[in-house]
N, C-alpha and C positions, 0 to 999 in steps of 0.2 A: 757817656750815657749809653743805655742799652740801644741795640740796633734799631728797635722800633721808634725810639725817640730821635735818634740821629736822622732817620728818614723824614721826620716831621719838622726838623729844625730848619728855620729859614736860612737862606744864603746870607753870607756876611753882609752886614749893612741893612738887610731887610728886616722889618719888624712886622710880625703877623700876630695879632691878638684877637682873642675871642672873648666877648663879654658874657658872663653868666650871672645869674642871681640865685642866691641861696637863702633859705629861711632857717634861722637858728632859734633855739630856745634861749632863754636868758642864761642858763648854765653853760650851753655850748658856746655862746658868745663870750662869756667870761673865760672859758678855756682857750678860745682862739686868741683873745686879747692877752692873756697870761703867756701863751706860747710866743706870741710876737714880742712881748716885752722881754722874755728870757733871751730870745735870739738877738734882739737889739742890744741888750746889755752885754752879752757874751761876745758879739762881733763888733760892736761899735758902729754898726751900719744902721741907717735909717730905713729899716725894712717896712714894707707895707703888708697888708693881709694878702695881697696878690702874690708878692714874692714868696711868702711862707707857704701859701697854698700850692703854688707851682713847684716849690721844692719838695713838699710833701708828696705831690703826685709823681715826681721823678722817682722818689723812693717806692711808692706804690707800684709804678710801672716796672721797676726793677724786680720787685717781689711778686709780680702778677702770677707767675707759675705756681709758687708756693701758696699764694692766697687762694688760687683756684683749687688746689689740692685740699686745703683746709676747709674751703667752703662746701666741698662735697660731704664733709663729715657731719655737718649739721642738717643736711637734707633740706627738703622743701619747707619753706616758711610762708605763713599767711601774712600778707601786708596788713597791718592794723589800720583801722579807720582813722581819719583825721577829725572825726566828730569831737565836739566838746565832751570832756569827761573821760577820754580815752588816753590821757597822758601817760598813765602807768603802763598801759599795754604797749604804746609806742616806745617808751623808754626801755622796756624789756627787749623788744624787737631790736632796737638800735644797739643795745649792749651785746646781743648775740652777734650782730654784724661786726661790732668793734672787736669782740673776742676772736673772730675769724681773721680780721685784719692784723691784729697783734700777733697771733700764732703764725700767720703767713709771713709777716715781716721778720719775726724771730728766726724762722726756718730758712729764710733767704740767705744767699751768700752776701758777703760784704760788698758794698758799693764803692768803687774806686772814685773818690771825690775829685781826683785830678784829671780824669778823662772826660 
């Protein structure tokens, strides 16, 4: 893993977990469940959402420099309101963030899965 992650890894035998709560839309919930199912079928492992999210964040951490570079290209964004009826505005905002993440991940060097 990248040096930043290695420094955060617990010592052998120690487990350190941080609980977080996320609010998803029905569409993003379906995307998460589909991703978990794909990885379960491909690996034969009984993965949880936490396993998949942690793996995704390892990839994001690895690509952080290129994600940062890509994020500068879209410039300042205004966070949309969470008010009722602003769903389309929030979806456009989140798609712009997703585009930055995808571009940054594509631009990153390959991650050595064995280290």
